[in-house]
C-alpha positions as CSV (number, residue, x, y, z in Angstrom):
1,X,112.9,-28.4,-32.0
2,X,109.1,-28.4,-32.0
3,X,107.4,-25.2,-33.2
4,X,105.5,-23.3,-30.6
5,X,101.8,-22.6,-30.7
6,X,101.1,-19.0,-31.5
7,X,97.6,-18.1,-30.4
8,X,95.3,-15.2,-31.2
9,X,93.2,-15.1,-28.0
10,X,89.5,-15.0,-28.5
11,X,88.6,-12.6,-25.7
12,X,85.1,-11.1,-25.6
13,X,84.5,-7.5,-24.6
14,X,83.9,-7.1,-20.9
15,X,81.1,-5.0,-19.4
16,X,81.7,-2.1,-17.0
17,X,81.4,-4.3,-13.8
18,X,83.8,-6.8,-15.2
19,X,86.3,-4.1,-16.0
20,X,86.1,-2.7,-12.5
21,X,86.6,-6.1,-11.1
22,X,89.5,-6.7,-13.4
23,X,91.2,-3.5,-12.2
24,X,90.7,-4.7,-8.6
25,X,91.9,-8.3,-9.1
26,X,94.7,-7.9,-11.6
27,X,95.8,-4.4,-10.6
28,X,96.7,-3.5,-14.2
29,X,96.4,0.2,-13.5
30,X,99.3,2.0,-11.9
31,X,98.9,5.1,-9.7
32,X,99.7,8.5,-11.3
33,X,103.4,9.5,-11.1
34,X,104.7,12.9,-10.0
35,X,106.9,15.0,-12.2
36,X,110.3,13.3,-12.7
37,X,112.6,13.8,-9.8
38,X,116.1,15.0,-10.8
39,X,118.0,13.0,-8.2
40,X,117.4,10.1,-5.9
41,X,119.4,10.6,-2.8
42,X,118.4,7.5,-0.9
43,X,119.4,4.0,-2.0
44,X,116.7,2.4,-4.0
45,X,115.0,-0.7,-2.4
46,X,113.6,-3.1,-4.9
47,X,109.8,-3.6,-4.6
48,X,108.0,-6.8,-5.5
49,X,107.3,-6.9,-9.2
50,X,103.8,-5.9,-10.3
51,X,102.5,-8.7,-12.5
52,X,100.5,-7.7,-15.5
53,X,98.0,-10.5,-16.2
54,X,95.1,-11.0,-18.6
55,X,92.8,-14.0,-18.7
56,X,90.9,-15.6,-21.6
57,X,88.7,-18.6,-22.4
58,X,89.8,-22.1,-21.6
59,X,92.3,-21.3,-18.9
60,X,94.3,-18.8,-21.1
61,X,96.6,-16.6,-19.1
62,X,98.8,-13.9,-20.6
63,X,101.8,-12.8,-18.5
64,X,102.2,-9.5,-20.2
65,X,105.2,-7.1,-20.0
66,X,105.0,-3.4,-18.9
67,X,104.4,-0.7,-21.5
68,X,105.4,3.0,-21.3
69,X,101.7,4.0,-21.5
70,X,101.1,2.2,-18.2
71,X,102.5,5.2,-16.4
72,X,102.7,7.8,-19.3
73,X,99.1,7.4,-20.7
74,X,99.3,10.4,-23.0
75,X,102.4,9.3,-24.8
76,X,102.0,9.8,-28.6
77,X,102.6,7.0,-31.1
78,X,103.9,7.1,-34.6
79,X,103.7,4.9,-37.7
80,X,106.5,2.3,-37.8
81,X,109.1,3.4,-40.3
82,X,109.6,-0.3,-41.3
83,X,106.6,-0.1,-43.5
84,X,108.6,2.1,-45.9
85,X,111.8,0.1,-45.5
86,X,113.0,-1.3,-48.9
87,X,114.3,-4.5,-47.3
88,X,110.9,-5.3,-45.9
89,X,109.0,-4.6,-49.2
90,X,109.0,-8.3,-50.1
91,X,107.6,-9.4,-46.7
92,X,103.9,-10.4,-46.8
93,X,103.2,-8.9,-43.5
94,X,105.4,-6.2,-41.8
95,X,104.0,-6.6,-38.3
96,X,103.0,-9.3,-35.9
97,X,99.3,-9.6,-35.0
98,X,98.3,-7.4,-32.1
99,X,97.0,-10.4,-30.1
100,X,99.7,-12.9,-31.0
101,X,101.0,-14.8,-28.0
102,X,103.4,-17.7,-27.4
103,X,102.5,-20.7,-25.3
104,X,104.9,-21.5,-22.5
105,X,103.8,-25.2,-22.6
106,X,103.1,-26.9,-25.9
107,X,102.7,-30.5,-24.8
108,X,99.2,-30.8,-23.4
109,X,96.5,-33.3,-22.7
110,X,93.0,-33.5,-24.0
111,X,91.5,-31.7,-20.9
112,X,94.4,-29.3,-20.3
113,X,93.9,-25.6,-19.8
114,X,95.4,-23.3,-22.4
115,X,97.9,-22.2,-19.8
116,X,100.4,-19.4,-19.6
117,X,101.4,-17.4,-22.6
118,X,103.8,-14.5,-23.3
119,X,103.5,-11.7,-25.8
120,X,105.0,-12.5,-29.1
121,X,108.1,-10.5,-30.1
122,X,108.4,-8.6,-33.4
123,X,107.7,-5.2,-35.0
124,X,104.4,-3.4,-34.2
125,X,102.4,-1.0,-36.4
126,X,102.9,1.9,-34.1
127,X,106.1,3.0,-32.3
128,X,106.5,5.3,-29.4
129,X,109.9,6.7,-30.3
130,X,110.9,8.9,-33.3
131,X,114.3,7.8,-34.7
132,X,115.9,11.2,-34.1
133,X,114.8,11.3,-30.4
134,X,116.2,7.9,-29.5
135,X,119.4,7.9,-27.3
136,X,120.2,4.3,-26.7
137,X,122.8,2.7,-24.3
138,X,124.2,-0.8,-24.3
139,X,125.9,-2.5,-21.3
140,X,127.4,-6.0,-20.8
141,X,127.6,-7.4,-17.3
142,X,128.8,-10.6,-15.6
143,X,131.1,-13.3,-17.0
144,X,132.3,-13.6,-20.6
145,X,130.3,-15.6,-23.1
146,X,130.6,-16.3,-26.8
147,X,128.3,-14.0,-28.8
148,X,128.5,-10.8,-26.6
149,X,130.1,-8.8,-29.4
150,X,127.6,-10.1,-31.9
151,X,124.7,-8.9,-29.8
152,X,126.3,-5.5,-29.4
153,X,126.9,-5.3,-33.1
154,X,123.4,-6.3,-34.1
155,X,121.8,-3.9,-31.6
156,X,123.8,-1.0,-33.1
157,X,123.3,-2.0,-36.7
158,X,119.6,-2.9,-36.1
159,X,118.8,0.4,-34.6
160,X,120.5,2.2,-37.4
161,X,119.5,0.1,-40.4
162,X,115.9,-0.7,-39.4
163,X,114.8,2.5,-37.5
164,X,117.4,5.2,-38.5
165,X,118.7,5.6,-34.9
166,X,122.1,7.3,-34.9
167,X,122.7,8.0,-31.2
168,X,124.0,4.8,-29.5
169,X,126.6,4.6,-26.7
170,X,128.3,1.7,-25.0
171,X,128.6,1.8,-21.2
172,X,132.1,0.5,-20.4
173,X,132.9,-1.9,-17.5
174,X,129.4,-3.2,-16.7
175,X,127.1,-1.5,-14.3
176,X,130.0,0.4,-12.7
177,X,130.4,2.3,-16.0
178,X,127.3,4.3,-15.3
179,X,129.0,5.7,-12.2
180,X,132.3,6.7,-13.9
181,X,130.5,8.0,-16.9
182,X,132.6,5.8,-19.1
183,X,131.0,5.7,-22.5
184,X,132.0,5.0,-26.1
185,X,130.1,6.0,-29.2
186,X,128.9,3.1,-31.2
187,X,128.3,3.3,-34.9
188,X,127.8,0.6,-37.6
189,X,131.3,1.3,-38.8
190,X,132.9,1.0,-35.4
191,X,131.2,-2.3,-34.6
192,X,131.5,-3.8,-38.0
193,X,133.9,-6.6,-37.3
194,X,133.6,-7.2,-33.6
195,X,131.5,-10.3,-34.0
196,X,134.7,-12.1,-35.1
197,X,136.3,-11.5,-31.7
198,X,135.7,-13.1,-28.3
199,X,134.8,-11.3,-25.1
200,X,133.1,-7.9,-25.1
201,X,134.4,-4.7,-26.6
202,X,132.6,-2.8,-23.8
203,X,134.3,-4.6,-20.9
204,X,132.4,-6.2,-18.1
205,X,132.3,-6.5,-14.3
206,X,130.4,-8.2,-11.5
207,X,128.3,-6.5,-8.9
208,X,128.7,-2.8,-8.3
209,X,125.1,-1.9,-8.8
210,X,123.6,1.2,-7.2
211,X,120.2,1.6,-8.9
212,X,119.8,5.2,-7.8
213,X,123.1,6.3,-9.3
214,X,122.5,4.3,-12.5
215,X,119.1,5.9,-13.1
216,X,120.6,9.3,-12.2
217,X,123.1,8.7,-15.0
218,X,120.4,7.6,-17.4
219,X,118.4,10.7,-16.6
220,X,121.4,13.1,-16.8
221,X,122.5,11.8,-20.2
222,X,119.0,11.8,-21.7
223,X,119.1,8.0,-22.4
224,X,115.7,6.6,-23.3
225,X,116.5,3.1,-24.3
226,X,118.8,0.8,-22.2
227,X,119.8,-2.6,-23.5
228,X,121.3,-4.8,-20.7
229,X,123.1,-8.0,-21.6
230,X,123.7,-10.4,-18.8
231,X,122.7,-13.4,-16.7
232,X,120.1,-13.9,-14.1
233,X,121.9,-11.6,-11.6
234,X,122.2,-8.9,-14.2
235,X,118.5,-9.3,-15.2
236,X,117.5,-8.8,-11.5
237,X,119.5,-5.6,-11.6
238,X,117.7,-4.6,-14.8
239,X,114.4,-5.2,-13.1
240,X,115.3,-2.8,-10.3
241,X,116.5,-0.2,-12.8
242,X,113.2,-0.5,-14.7
243,X,111.2,-0.1,-11.4
244,X,113.1,3.1,-10.5
245,X,112.8,4.5,-14.1
246,X,109.0,3.9,-13.8
247,X,108.9,5.4,-10.3
248,X,110.5,8.6,-11.6
249,X,108.1,8.7,-14.6
250,X,110.9,8.6,-17.2
251,X,110.2,7.8,-20.9
252,X,112.9,5.1,-21.0
253,X,112.6,1.5,-22.2
254,X,114.7,-1.0,-20.2
255,X,115.3,-4.2,-22.1
256,X,117.2,-7.3,-21.1
257,X,119.1,-9.8,-23.4
258,X,119.7,-13.0,-21.4
259,X,123.2,-14.2,-21.3
260,X,124.6,-17.3,-19.6
261,X,127.0,-19.8,-21.0
262,X,125.6,-22.4,-18.6
263,X,122.1,-22.2,-20.2
264,X,120.6,-22.0,-16.7
265,X,118.0,-19.2,-17.4
266,X,114.5,-20.4,-16.8
267,X,111.6,-20.4,-19.3
268,X,113.7,-19.7,-22.4
269,X,114.8,-22.4,-24.9
270,X,118.5,-21.7,-24.6
271,X,120.8,-18.8,-24.0
272,X,123.3,-17.5,-26.6
273,X,126.8,-18.9,-26.5
274,X,125.6,-22.3,-25.4
275,X,126.0,-24.0,-28.8
276,X,129.5,-22.5,-29.1
277,X,130.4,-23.8,-25.7
278,X,129.3,-27.3,-26.4
279,X,131.1,-27.3,-29.7
280,X,134.4,-26.0,-28.1
281,X,134.0,-28.6,-25.2
282,X,134.3,-31.3,-27.9
283,X,137.9,-30.3,-28.5
284,X,138.8,-30.8,-24.9
285,X,137.0,-34.1,-24.7
286,X,138.6,-35.3,-27.9
287,X,142.1,-34.4,-26.6
288,X,141.3,-36.2,-23.3
289,X,140.2,-39.3,-25.2
290,X,143.4,-39.3,-27.4
291,X,145.5,-39.1,-24.3
292,X,143.6,-41.8,-22.4
293,X,143.5,-44.2,-25.3
294,X,147.2,-43.8,-26.0
295,X,148.4,-44.8,-22.5
296,X,148.1,-47.9,-20.4
297,X,145.1,-47.6,-18.1
298,X,144.8,-44.0,-19.3
299,X,142.2,-41.7,-17.6
300,X,141.3,-38.3,-19.1
301,X,139.4,-35.9,-16.8
302,X,137.8,-32.8,-18.4
303,X,136.2,-30.1,-16.3
304,X,133.6,-28.0,-18.0
305,X,131.5,-25.0,-17.0
306,X,128.2,-25.5,-15.1
307,X,128.0,-23.8,-11.8
308,X,124.5,-25.0,-10.9
309,X,123.4,-26.6,-14.1
310,X,125.1,-29.3,-16.0
311,X,123.8,-28.6,-19.5
312,X,127.2,-28.1,-21.2
313,X,128.6,-31.4,-19.7
314,X,125.4,-33.3,-20.6
315,X,125.2,-32.1,-24.2
316,X,129.0,-32.4,-24.8
317,X,128.8,-36.0,-23.5
318,X,126.0,-36.9,-25.8
319,X,127.7,-35.3,-28.8
320,X,131.1,-36.9,-28.1
321,X,130.1,-40.5,-27.4
322,X,133.7,-41.0,-26.1
323,X,132.7,-40.2,-22.4
324,X,132.5,-43.0,-19.8
325,X,131.3,-40.9,-16.9
326,X,129.5,-37.6,-16.7
327,X,129.1,-35.8,-13.4
328,X,126.8,-32.8,-13.1
329,X,125.6,-30.6,-10.1
330,X,122.0,-31.9,-10.3
331,X,123.0,-35.6,-9.8
332,X,124.7,-36.5,-6.6
333,X,127.5,-39.1,-6.6
334,X,129.7,-40.9,-4.1
335,X,133.2,-42.3,-4.4
336,X,133.6,-45.3,-2.1
337,X,131.7,-48.5,-1.7
338,X,129.6,-50.7,-3.9
339,X,128.3,-49.0,-6.9
340,X,130.6,-45.9,-6.3
341,X,132.6,-43.9,-8.7
342,X,135.9,-45.5,-7.9
343,X,134.6,-49.0,-8.3
344,X,133.1,-48.1,-11.7
345,X,136.3,-46.5,-12.8
346,X,138.3,-49.6,-11.9
347,X,135.8,-51.8,-13.7
348,X,135.8,-49.7,-16.9
349,X,139.7,-49.6,-17.0
350,X,139.9,-53.4,-16.7
351,X,137.3,-53.7,-19.5
352,X,138.5,-51.0,-22.0
353,X,142.0,-50.1,-20.8
354,X,141.1,-46.3,-20.7
355,X,138.3,-44.0,-19.8
356,X,137.2,-40.3,-20.1
357,X,135.4,-38.5,-17.3
358,X,133.5,-35.2,-17.9
359,X,132.7,-33.2,-14.7
360,X,130.8,-29.9,-14.5
361,X,132.5,-27.4,-12.2
362,X,129.5,-27.4,-9.7
363,X,129.3,-31.1,-9.3
364,X,130.1,-32.7,-6.0
365,X,130.5,-29.5,-4.0
366,X,128.8,-30.8,-0.9
367,X,131.0,-34.0,-1.0
368,X,134.2,-31.9,-1.3
369,X,133.2,-29.4,1.4
370,X,132.5,-32.2,3.8
371,X,135.8,-34.0,3.1
372,X,137.8,-30.7,3.4
373,X,135.6,-29.1,6.2
374,X,135.4,-25.8,4.4
375,X,132.8,-23.0,4.8
376,X,131.0,-21.3,1.9
377,X,132.4,-18.2,0.3
378,X,130.8,-15.9,-2.3
379,X,132.0,-13.6,-5.0
380,X,131.0,-10.0,-5.9
381,X,127.9,-11.2,-7.7
382,X,126.7,-13.2,-4.8
383,X,127.6,-16.6,-6.4
384,X,129.0,-19.3,-4.3
385,X,132.8,-19.7,-4.7
386,X,133.3,-23.2,-6.1
387,X,135.9,-25.7,-5.0
388,X,137.9,-27.2,-7.8
389,X,136.1,-30.5,-8.3
390,X,138.5,-31.5,-11.1
391,X,141.7,-31.4,-9.1
392,X,139.9,-33.0,-6.1
393,X,138.6,-35.9,-8.3
394,X,142.0,-36.4,-9.9
395,X,143.6,-36.7,-6.4
396,X,141.0,-39.2,-5.2
397,X,141.4,-41.4,-8.3
398,X,145.2,-41.4,-8.0
399,X,145.0,-42.2,-4.3
400,X,142.7,-45.1,-5.0
401,X,144.8,-46.7,-7.6
402,X,148.0,-46.3,-5.7
403,X,146.6,-48.8,-3.3
404,X,146.0,-51.3,-6.1
405,X,149.0,-53.7,-6.7
406,X,150.1,-54.0,-10.4
407,X,147.4,-51.4,-11.5
408,X,149.3,-48.3,-12.6
409,X,147.3,-45.5,-14.3
410,X,148.2,-42.5,-16.4
411,X,145.8,-39.5,-15.6
412,X,145.6,-36.3,-17.7
413,X,143.5,-33.4,-16.5
414,X,142.2,-30.8,-18.9
415,X,140.4,-27.6,-17.7
416,X,139.3,-25.5,-20.8
417,X,136.9,-23.3,-18.9
418,X,138.3,-19.9,-19.8
419,X,139.3,-21.0,-23.3
420,X,135.7,-21.9,-24.1
421,X,134.0,-18.8,-22.9
422,X,136.6,-16.5,-24.6
423,X,136.1,-17.7,-28.1
424,X,133.9,-16.0,-30.8
425,X,130.5,-17.4,-31.3
426,X,129.9,-20.0,-34.0
427,X,127.6,-19.6,-37.0
428,X,124.5,-20.9,-35.2
429,X,125.0,-18.5,-32.2
430,X,125.7,-15.6,-34.5
431,X,122.3,-16.0,-36.2
432,X,120.7,-16.5,-32.8
433,X,122.3,-13.3,-31.4
434,X,121.0,-11.3,-34.4
435,X,117.4,-12.5,-33.8
436,X,117.7,-11.6,-30.1
437,X,119.0,-8.1,-30.8
438,X,116.3,-7.4,-33.5
439,X,113.5,-8.6,-31.3
440,X,114.8,-6.5,-28.4
441,X,114.9,-3.4,-30.7
442,X,111.3,-4.0,-32.0
443,X,110.0,-4.3,-28.4
444,X,111.7,-1.1,-27.2
445,X,110.6,1.0,-30.2
446,X,107.0,-0.3,-29.6
447,X,107.1,1.1,-26.1
448,X,107.5,-2.2,-24.2
449,X,109.8,-2.1,-21.2
450,X,110.8,-4.2,-18.2
451,X,111.2,-7.4,-20.2
452,X,113.8,-9.8,-21.5
453,X,113.6,-11.3,-25.0
454,X,114.2,-14.9,-25.9
455,X,112.7,-17.9,-27.7
456,X,110.0,-19.9,-25.9
457,X,109.3,-23.2,-27.8
458,X,110.9,-21.8,-30.9
459,X,109.1,-18.5,-31.0
460,X,110.7,-15.2,-29.7
461,X,108.7,-13.7,-26.9
462,X,108.8,-10.8,-24.5
463,X,109.1,-12.2,-21.0
464,X,108.7,-10.2,-17.7
465,X,111.9,-9.9,-15.7
466,X,110.5,-11.7,-12.7
467,X,109.8,-14.8,-14.8
468,X,113.4,-15.5,-15.6
469,X,114.9,-14.5,-12.3
470,X,112.6,-16.4,-9.9
471,X,114.4,-19.7,-10.4
472,X,117.2,-21.3,-12.5
473,X,116.9,-23.8,-15.3
474,X,118.5,-27.1,-14.3
475,X,118.9,-30.6,-15.8
476,X,116.0,-32.8,-14.8
477,X,117.6,-36.1,-13.8
478,X,114.3,-37.9,-14.0
479,X,113.9,-36.7,-17.6
480,X,114.6,-38.8,-20.7
481,X,117.6,-36.6,-21.8
482,X,119.6,-37.5,-18.7
483,X,118.6,-41.1,-19.3
484,X,120.1,-40.9,-22.7
485,X,123.4,-39.8,-21.1
486,X,123.3,-42.8,-18.8
487,X,122.7,-45.1,-21.7
488,X,125.5,-43.5,-23.7
489,X,128.1,-43.8,-20.9
490,X,126.7,-46.9,-19.1
491,X,127.7,-45.2,-15.8
492,X,126.0,-45.9,-12.5
493,X,122.9,-43.8,-11.7
494,X,124.3,-43.1,-8.1
495,X,120.8,-42.1,-7.1
496,X,118.9,-43.4,-4.1
497,X,115.1,-43.6,-4.2
498,X,114.9,-40.5,-2.0
499,X,117.0,-38.6,-4.6
500,X,114.7,-39.6,-7.4
501,X,111.6,-38.6,-5.5
502,X,113.1,-35.3,-4.5
503,X,114.1,-34.5,-8.1
504,X,110.6,-35.3,-9.3
505,X,109.1,-32.9,-6.7
506,X,111.5,-30.1,-7.6
507,X,110.5,-30.4,-11.2
508,X,106.8,-30.4,-10.7
509,X,104.9,-27.3,-12.0
510,X,101.5,-26.3,-10.5
511,X,98.6,-27.5,-12.5
512,X,96.7,-24.7,-14.2
513,X,93.0,-25.6,-13.9
514,X,90.3,-24.7,-16.5
515,X,89.6,-21.2,-15.0
516,X,86.1,-20.6,-16.2
517,X,82.9,-19.6,-14.5
518,X,83.0,-18.1,-11.0
519,X,86.7,-18.9,-10.4
520,X,87.9,-17.6,-13.8
521,X,90.2,-14.6,-14.3
522,X,88.2,-11.7,-15.6
523,X,88.2,-11.6,-19.4
524,X,90.5,-8.8,-20.6
525,X,89.8,-6.4,-23.4
526,X,91.5,-7.2,-26.7
527,X,95.3,-7.4,-26.2
528,X,96.3,-4.7,-28.6
529,X,100.0,-4.5,-29.1
530,X,100.0,-0.8,-28.2
531,X,97.8,2.2,-28.5
532,X,96.6,2.8,-32.0
533,X,97.3,-0.7,-33.3
534,X,94.6,-2.2,-35.4
535,X,94.2,-5.9,-35.8
536,X,96.0,-7.1,-38.9
537,X,95.8,-10.2,-41.1
538,X,97.0,-13.5,-39.7
539,X,100.8,-13.6,-39.8
540,X,102.4,-16.3,-42.0
541,X,104.5,-18.9,-40.2
542,X,108.0,-17.8,-39.2
543,X,110.9,-19.4,-41.0
């Protein structure tokens, strides 16, 4: 993985007129808030997110995250207790630079603008919570994923070991737990071994979000840090919770930790649990290969997770090298006719005597729906209910070869979906989960809120909620990675010229011009990490 560019933005001081224009254009100031309301009777309607932008020289744009002082300007800050922590005594620099940012795009051209950046994650010199005043809550939502328990453990232990926080509770049963007041006290002792178990010790659920009731519960319990672990739907819910907390003027940091086994969250490098999922998928593919190779004209079909994105299927195929055909949601395919799937399967069986097919669960849904004349249905989270592409594909293959004289096949179907997502995280994901949890804690203690934390080009960053919920991350079928899969399997492309052109258009990003002169963003004042921070020496490279 390439290291990301971490930039200290050279931003000159702005004059009074520029500051006034900045306020008008970027709307960085928020209106004063009334005294906190005790109850919100009406259902909360999510407002459009307010973007917090700052511009710099050479087309530099910082997409910043909210801070508690945006609406609580007189909030006091305190020295970070990490500076006296014995474990950090050997660190050359305790804190990240105040102006450090992480570039969203690191492959650029000679004349490219500096482009979009996010605030770099890490501990700050000043914090806005005293350890004894922190009352933190952790909640897990959505489907299961390897690493959930590791994140919970590291949040609890990180708060306790790094900042001395002793009041941490877990909300049981997802967002619904806020309504039923189901909580469990979490201590380093109680979570000590949970990372060795799959699932989530807090339980989870889909849907059930009533933002007003959730914030009522947060307010009633005196919670001032909320850590929300979940996928894009959960992060959308976290964004509305943050907006309501801000509307009421509460001193409460709302932090998201992105979770999706499909790796379909935009902007970030990868989501936790993905490495474990790919590793576990290998077991199913290996079993299918053994079965197929041991039988006459053996066919092994493996269905893997991937509702809208085929990353698990793609990476598992590349890692295995035993796969003859990989089907993902992003790449359409057809069965009948010249160059179709069935013709390729027959050709491969005649050549090799066996074959292995890997199919993501979201692949071919339009083809199945048309053949079965079914209407769309949705689950409690608003996700489209998928038809079983594995069983459908097996039936089509069997029907095709029944019509072939003297061409018997032996087909084995393996669906390891729930086995994969229920396992504990592997070593790589365990380390990754620890880094995510610690970065989330540092951000919350420093007063940042309304953000999710994840690596961008190898560096952990604080990303506004709207950035990771506006679209999903998908396999780019016009990219070299998908070409590597096609080279590995030697399968047909199945794509028409129109499909390729459409895929290229969908993947295009708007070009960021060199915004200088009359059309530039107004130069922002120095991007201090928070009130009271002083610029520090250049940080050493991260390990």
